[in-house]
C-alpha positions in Angstrom: 17.7 -18.1 13.8 14.8 -20.4 14.4 13.5 -22.2 11.4 9.9 -21.0 11.4 10.2 -17.9 13.6 8.1 -15.0 12.4 9.2 -11.5 13.4 6.1 -9.3 13.7 7.0 -5.6 13.4 4.6 -3.3 15.4 5.3 0.4 15.8 2.8 2.2 18.0 1.8 5.6 19.3 -1.0 6.4 21.6 -3.2 3.4 20.9 -4.0 2.5 24.5 -7.7 1.9 23.6 -6.9 -0.9 21.1 -3.4 -2.3 21.7 -4.4 -5.0 24.1 -6.8 -6.5 21.5 -3.8 -6.5 19.0 -1.6 -8.4 21.4 -4.3 -10.8 22.4 -4.9 -11.7 18.7 -1.2 -12.5 18.3 -1.2 -14.6 21.5 -4.1 -16.6 20.0 -2.4 -17.5 16.8 -2.4 -21.2 15.8 1.3 -20.7 14.8 3.1 -20.0 18.0 6.7 -19.6 16.8 6.8 -15.8 16.7 8.3 -12.7 18.3 6.3 -9.5 18.5 8.5 -6.5 18.4 6.7 -3.4 19.7 8.4 0.0 19.3 7.0 3.0 21.0 7.1 6.2 18.9 6.9 8.7 21.7 3.5 7.8 23.1 2.1 10.1 25.8 -0.7 7.7 26.9 -0.5 4.3 28.7 0.3 2.2 25.6 3.9 1.6 26.7 3.0 0.4 30.2 0.3 -1.9 28.7 2.9 -3.7 26.5 5.3 -3.7 29.4 2.9 -5.8 31.4 2.6 -8.3 28.6 6.4 -8.6 28.3 6.5 -9.7 32.0 4.2 -12.6 31.1 5.5 -13.7 27.7 9.2 -13.4 26.6 8.1 -13.5 22.9 6.7 -10.0 23.3 9.5 -7.4 23.1 9.4 -3.7 23.8 11.7 -0.9 22.7 11.7 2.9 22.4 12.0 4.4 18.9 15.7 5.3 18.2 14.5 8.1 16.0 11.3 10.0 15.4 8.3 8.8 13.3 7.0 5.6 11.9 9.8 4.9 9.5 12.4 5.2 12.3 10.2 3.0 14.5 10.0 0.3 11.7 13.8 0.4 11.3 14.3 0.1 15.1 12.0 -2.9 15.2 13.6 -4.7 12.3 17.1 -4.1 13.8 15.9 -6.1 16.9 14.3 -9.0 14.8 15.7 -12.4 14.2 13.0 -14.3 12.4 13.3 -16.2 9.1 10.0 -14.5 8.1 9.2 -10.8 8.4 5.6 -9.5 8.9 3.9 -6.3 9.8 1.1 -5.4 12.1 -0.6 -2.2 13.3 -1.2 -1.8 17.1 -4.9 -0.9 16.6 -5.8 -3.9 14.4 -6.6 -7.6 15.0 -5.2 -10.7 13.5 -7.5 -13.7 12.7 -6.2 -16.8 14.5 -4.9 -18.5 11.3 -3.1 -15.5 9.9 0.5 -16.5 10.6 -0.1 -20.2 9.9 -1.8 -19.4 6.6 1.0 -17.1 5.4 3.8 -19.4 6.4 2.1 -22.3 4.7 1.9 -20.3 1.5 5.5 -19.2 1.6 6.6 -22.8 2.2 4.7 -24.0 -0.9 5.7 -21.1 -3.2 9.2 -20.4 -1.9 11.3 -17.2 -2.0 10.5 -14.2 -4.1 6.8 -14.6 -3.1 4.8 -12.3 -0.9 2.1 -13.7 1.4 -0.9 -11.4 1.6 -4.4 -11.8 3.1 -7.9 -10.5 2.7 -9.0 -7.8 5.1 -12.2 -6.7 6.9 -12.6 -3.1 7.8 -14.6 -2.2 10.9 -15.4 1.0 12.8 -17.4 1.5 16.0 -19.8 4.1 14.4 -20.1 2.4 11.0 -18.0 2.1 8.0 -18.0 4.7 5.2 -18.8 3.7 1.6 -15.3 4.6 0.6 -13.7 2.1 3.0 -16.2 -0.5 2.1 -15.3 -0.1 -1.6 -11.6 -0.2 -0.8 -12.1 -3.4 1.1 -14.0 -5.0 -1.8 -11.4 -3.8 -4.3 -8.4 -5.0 -2.3 -9.9 -8.4 -1.6 -10.9 -8.9 -5.3 -7.2 -8.5 -6.2 -5.9 -10.6 -3.3 -8.1 -13.6 -4.0 -6.2 -14.0 -7.3 -2.9 -12.6 -6.2 -3.3 -9.9 -8.9 -2.5 -7.0 -6.6 0.0 -5.3 -8.7 -2.4 -5.1 -11.7 -3.9 -1.9 -10.2 -1.0 -0.7 -8.1 -1.2 2.9 -9.4 -4.8 3.3 -8.1 -4.1 2.8 -4.4 -1.8 0.8 -2.1 -2.5 -2.8 -3.1 -0.7 -4.5 -0.2 -2.4 -3.9 3.2 0.3 -2.5 5.4 -0.5 -4.7 8.5 -1.1 -7.9 6.5 1.9 -9.2 4.6 4.8 -11.7 5.1 7.9 -12.7 3.2 11.3 -14.3 3.7 13.8 -12.2 5.6 16.3 -12.4 2.7 13.7 -11.1 0.2 12.8 -8.3 2.6 16.4 -7.2 2.9 16.9 -7.5 -0.9 14.3 -4.9 -1.6 15.7 -2.5 1.0 13.2 -3.3 3.8 12.3 -0.2 5.8 15.4 1.8 4.7 14.0 4.3 2.2 12.7 7.5 3.9 9.7 7.9 1.6 6.1 8.5 2.5 3.5 7.0 2.5 5.9 4.2 3.7 3.5 1.3 3.2 2.7 2.3 -0.4 6.4 2.8 -1.1 7.1 -0.7 0.2 4.4 -2.1 -2.0 6.0 -0.5 -5.0 9.4 -2.0 -4.1 7.8 -5.5 -3.8 6.4 -4.9 -7.3 9.8 -3.6 -8.6 11.5 -6.7 -7.1 8.9 -8.9 -9.0 7.8 -10.7 -5.8 4.7 -12.7 -6.8 1.7 -12.2 -4.5 0.3 -15.5 -3.2 -3.5 -15.8 -3.8 -5.6 -15.8 -0.6 -9.3 -16.3 -0.2 -9.3 -15.8 3.6 -9.8 -12.8 5.8 -6.6 -12.6 7.8 -6.9 -9.1 9.3 -9.6 -7.0 10.9 -8.5 -3.5 10.0 -9.8 -0.8 12.4 -10.8 2.7 11.2 -11.4 5.7 13.4 -11.1 9.5 13.0 -7.7 9.9 14.8 -5.9 7.1 13.0 -2.6 8.4 11.7 -3.3 7.6 8.0 -6.3 10.0 8.3 -4.6 12.9 10.1 -0.9 13.0 9.1 0.3 15.2 6.2 2.5 12.3 5.0 -0.7 10.5 3.9 -2.2 13.4 1.9 -3.3 12.9 -1.7 -0.3 14.9 -2.9 2.2 12.5 -1.2 0.5 9.5 -3.0 0.7 11.2 -6.4 4.4 12.1 -5.8 5.1 8.4 -5.1 3.1 7.1 -8.1 4.9 9.4 -10.5 8.3 8.4 -8.9 7.7 4.7 -9.6 5.9 5.2 -12.9 8.9 7.0 -14.3 11.2 4.4 -12.9 9.3 1.2 -13.8 6.7 1.7 -16.5 7.3 4.9 -18.5 8.7 4.5 -22.0 10.2 7.8 -23.1 10.1 6.6 -26.7 6.3 6.6 -26.6 4.0 9.7 -26.4 2.5 10.1 -22.9 -1.1 11.3 -22.4 -2.9 12.4 -19.2 -6.6 11.8 -19.3 -8.6 14.0 -16.9 -8.3 17.6 -15.8 -9.8 17.5 -12.3 -7.8 18.2 -9.1 -5.7 15.1 -9.5 -5.2 15.6 -13.2 -3.9 19.1 -12.6 -1.6 18.0 -9.8 -0.2 15.2 -12.0 0.3 17.7 -14.8 2.4 19.9 -12.5 4.5 16.9 -11.4 5.2 15.9 -15.0 6.1 19.5 -15.9 8.4 19.7 -12.9 10.1 16.5 -14.1 10.3 17.9 -17.6 8.2 15.0 -19.0 6.4 16.0 -22.2 2.7 14.9 -22.4 -0.6 15.4 -24.2 -3.5 16.4 -22.0 -6.9 14.9 -23.0 -10.4 14.8 -21.5 -14.0 14.3 -22.5 -15.4 17.4 -20.8 -16.7 19.8 -23.5 -16.3 22.8 -21.1 -12.6 22.1 -20.8 -11.6 21.0 -24.3 -9.6 23.7 -26.1 -8.7 25.5 -22.9 -5.1 26.0 -21.7 -4.0 25.0 -18.2 -0.3 25.5 -17.3 0.3 26.5 -20.9 -0.9 23.1 -21.9 -3.9 22.8 -24.3 -6.6 20.3 -23.4 -7.5 18.1 -26.3 -10.5 15.8 -27.0 -9.7 12.2 -25.8 -10.1 11.1 -29.5 -6.8 12.7 -30.1 -5.2 9.6 -28.6 -6.0 7.8 -31.9 -3.7 10.2 -33.7 -0.8 9.4 -31.4 1.6 6.5 -32.4 1.5 3.8 -29.6 0.8 6.2 -26.7 0.9 5.5 -23.0 -2.0 7.0 -21.0 -2.4 7.9 -17.3 -6.0 8.2 -16.3 -6.9 10.5 -13.4 -10.7 10.3 -13.7 -12.2 9.2 -10.3 -15.8 8.5 -11.3 -16.2 4.8 -11.4 -18.8 4.8 -14.3 -16.5 7.0 -16.3 -13.6 4.7 -15.6 -15.5 1.8 -17.0 -16.2 3.7 -20.2 -12.5 4.7 -20.5 -11.4 1.1 -20.0 -13.8 0.0 -22.7 -12.3 2.7 -25.0 -8.7 1.3 -24.4 -9.8 -2.3 -24.9 -11.6 -1.4 -28.2 -8.2 -0.1 -29.3 -6.4 -3.2 -28.2 -4.6 -1.4 -25.5 -3.3 -3.3 -22.4 -3.5 -2.3 -18.7 -0.2 -1.7 -17.0 1.5 -1.3 -20.4 -0.5 1.1 -22.5 -2.8 2.7 -19.8 -2.6 3.2 -16.1 -5.4 4.2 -13.7 -4.0 6.6 -11.1 -7.3 6.8 -9.1 
């Protein structure tokens, strides 16, 4: 195993329009000790032949067929072919900035093992970026600049899937790509969190993240909201839930209702609160909706907030702070 070799794991499927830009951005890295492991997940366009031509020019670019079916099997296949001291991820439709690998390796050398190198991201789209993605970019970069990514992990995936790096041993220690859980990038972020790998602060954009209407994360059922909530509850119950404390769910919209059903299915007792006068006092799933002030009557409660409105979230956060409640211990924003 070479000392500073980075194994870049890149699954792909039908990205012929963008994959050359991805490869070129890797070739242009200031850190040149890398291997790019591309795994074709049953493409029916010219993506495979495009990478095949690159392999003829540069031995560091390696190309394989997926041993199974789907992105998780493709990731496993790629990792099985890797040999680098460092493991990183990339999507075949995105672009690395030239300093990405060098910046991440420098950080890991300074901080050592049990650290995770991350980078800021810049979203782009040919026909203009939506407000939602612009807000996500700002939110993610705000966390990344301080390395405080885990502080809001239950809101959304806090580790950009094509922009992280860590020591090979640490990657294996948290089960790598082994679990067969979707969304796989969010699941991996939770396992980094569970393993207590500290995120290294970064104030540089290291990835240009492409959005388009047919991107897998927009179209596949594995990335639906219900899958995200399933994953959040799985890890909340495993990592942060204290069964000795009363649990409250704040919010009775679509996500609140879905979350309530998941808690009921897991036989987790909870109080259901909201600040909507039209819903207070009603019963949903045989659970009475209470005024949020009922929280003050509970002894040392934990609260999950499913309210999506940003202004309402600010007010809710102020409420918790006024009662000396701490984020990620006493309350958790799930959206």
